[in-house]
N, C-alpha and C positions, 0 to 999 in steps of 0.2 A: 559892096551890094550885093547883099543874096537874090539871085534871079530868082531859083526855085528850089526852096526851102522842102525837106523834108523830114518828117517825123516817124520815131519808131518808138515802138513801146518795148523794148527789147535793147540793153546794153549792148549786147553782142552783137544785135543787127546794125548797129552804131557803127561800132567799129568795125566792122565787116565789109562797113559802105564807103567808111573812109581806106579802108586798105585796099578797096577797088578801085579807089581814085574820084568816088561820087561827089567828093567833097571836104567838108572840114566838120569841127566836132568840138566843144565845150565838154570838159567832163573831169570829173574829179581823178588827181593823178591816182587815188588809190584803187579807183576801178581800173585804171589802163596800165598798171605798172607790169602787168604780167606782158601784156601785146609790147611796152616799150622794151621789156629785158629781153623777147623774143626776137626784137627788129622788127616786127608786123608793120608799125606806125614809129613814128616819131613825134617830139614835141613841139612848142615852142614856148619856154618859159614865160611867163606872164609877166610885166610891171609888178611889184611890188603895189602900189595902190588897189591892185586886184585881188592881192594874198588875203584881205579879209573881208569878205562880201556879206552882209546882212542874209540872212536867209530865215524864213518862217516856216513853221509847220502851218499846213491848212488841212481843215475834214471839215466834214457837214454840218452845218450850224444848228441842224436836230439833234446830229450826234451826243449819246451823254458821256462823259469822259468819265472814264472807267479808274480806279485807283490807281492800276498797274500805267497805264497812259498816264495819268498825272503826275506819278514817279520816273516817268522814263524822261518827259518834259523838262523835269528838275535837273535832271542829269546835263543839262545845256545851260 
């Protein structure tokens, strides 16, 4: 149970907080690879069923989707 959740807008702030012992976080491995290599943080491997979680791109409902954004979405 999470007693005191903290929200940050920057990944570096999340990693720094975890490094300082303020809690835990769930982040993409690519984002934390450098910190793992430096030994700043440690990881707990997730069970196999967590390896493919659904992801959604969201955007403001009245936003006009540009051609470049549409092409970007197609890459996934």
